[in-house]
C-alpha positions in Angstrom: -11.4 -19.2 66.7 -12.1 -17.5 63.4 -15.1 -15.3 62.6 -18.0 -16.9 60.8 -16.9 -16.1 57.2 -13.4 -16.5 55.9 -12.5 -15.5 52.4 -9.0 -15.1 50.9 -5.5 -16.2 51.4 -4.6 -17.0 55.0 -1.0 -15.9 54.4 -1.9 -12.4 53.2 -3.8 -9.9 55.2 -3.3 -6.9 52.9 -6.1 -6.0 50.4 -5.5 -6.5 46.7 -3.9 -3.5 44.9 -6.5 -1.1 43.6 -6.6 0.0 40.0 -5.6 3.6 39.5 -8.6 5.8 39.2 -9.0 8.3 36.4 -8.3 12.0 37.2 -11.3 13.9 38.5 -13.6 15.1 35.8 -12.2 12.6 33.2 -15.4 10.7 33.2 -15.7 7.1 32.0 -14.2 7.6 28.5 -10.9 8.9 27.5 -10.7 11.8 25.0 -10.4 10.7 21.4 -7.0 11.1 19.8 -7.2 12.4 16.3 -5.6 10.3 13.6 -4.4 11.3 10.2 -4.8 8.9 7.4 -1.5 8.0 5.6 -1.6 7.6 1.9 1.6 6.6 0.2 2.4 9.0 -2.7 5.0 9.2 -5.4 7.4 11.9 -4.7 7.5 14.6 -7.4 4.2 13.5 -9.0 1.3 15.6 -7.5 -1.7 13.6 -6.8 -0.1 10.3 -7.7 -0.4 7.4 -5.3 2.2 4.7 -4.8 2.2 1.5 -6.7 0.1 -0.5 -4.3 -2.9 1.5 -5.5 -1.5 2.7 -8.7 -4.0 2.8 -11.6 -2.0 3.0 -14.8 -5.0 4.3 -16.7 -4.9 7.5 -14.6 -1.3 8.4 -15.0 0.2 10.5 -17.8 3.4 9.6 -19.6 6.4 11.7 -18.7 7.3 14.5 -21.1 10.5 12.7 -22.0 11.7 9.2 -21.2 9.3 7.1 -23.2 10.8 4.2 -25.3 9.6 1.7 -27.8 9.8 -1.9 -26.8 9.3 -5.2 -28.7 7.3 -7.8 -26.8 9.3 -11.1 -26.5 6.6 -13.4 -25.1 2.8 -13.5 -24.7 1.7 -12.2 -21.3 -1.7 -12.5 -19.8 -2.6 -9.6 -17.5 -3.3 -10.7 -13.9 -5.6 -7.8 -13.2 -7.0 -4.6 -14.6 -3.8 -2.6 -13.8 -1.7 -4.8 -16.1 -1.6 -4.8 -19.9 -1.9 -8.1 -21.8 0.9 -8.6 -24.4 1.4 -10.5 -27.6 4.8 -11.6 -28.8 6.4 -9.5 -31.5 4.1 -6.5 -31.0 5.6 -3.0 -30.5 4.5 -0.9 -27.5 5.6 2.4 -25.8 6.9 2.1 -22.3 8.0 4.3 -19.5 8.6 4.2 -15.7 7.2 6.3 -12.9 9.1 7.4 -9.8 8.7 5.0 -6.9 7.5 2.2 -9.2 8.9 -1.4 -8.9 12.0 -1.5 -11.2 10.8 -4.9 -12.6 7.7 -3.3 -14.2 7.1 -0.5 -16.6 3.9 1.3 -17.8 3.1 0.1 -21.3 0.9 1.7 -23.9 -0.7 0.3 -27.0 -3.1 2.6 -28.7 -5.6 3.8 -26.0 -4.7 0.8 -23.7 -2.4 1.3 -20.8 -1.1 -0.9 -18.0 1.9 -2.3 -16.1 4.1 -4.8 -18.0 7.0 -6.9 -16.8 10.4 -5.8 -18.0 11.5 -9.4 -18.6 9.0 -9.8 -21.4 10.4 -6.8 -23.3 13.3 -5.9 -25.6 13.8 -2.2 -25.0 14.7 -0.3 -28.2 16.3 3.1 -28.5 
């Protein structure tokens, strides 16, 4: 005969494995591990942040390397980081280290923004 209460698997007589207990003095919470935020930056440009958060209005043109370009087609800016273009206008363009090679920074007067290279005829 069995005792009055029977709970469990009849084939196993060993208790379930116990979870490891934390070391003495560790308490219920583990110590916090400090994290360091990672911000992508452009190498060689102090304080500049990579293109994913690049604000063209905050960057300065390089001392050399600016070129004139003629706009081939109208272009509507998709967001505030881009510069809208009109066909046949002349703008100044330059690239920044780490920037997508399909885009340049374009300037027209006091306006500045990213422009697609395929819409431009680069002049000397």
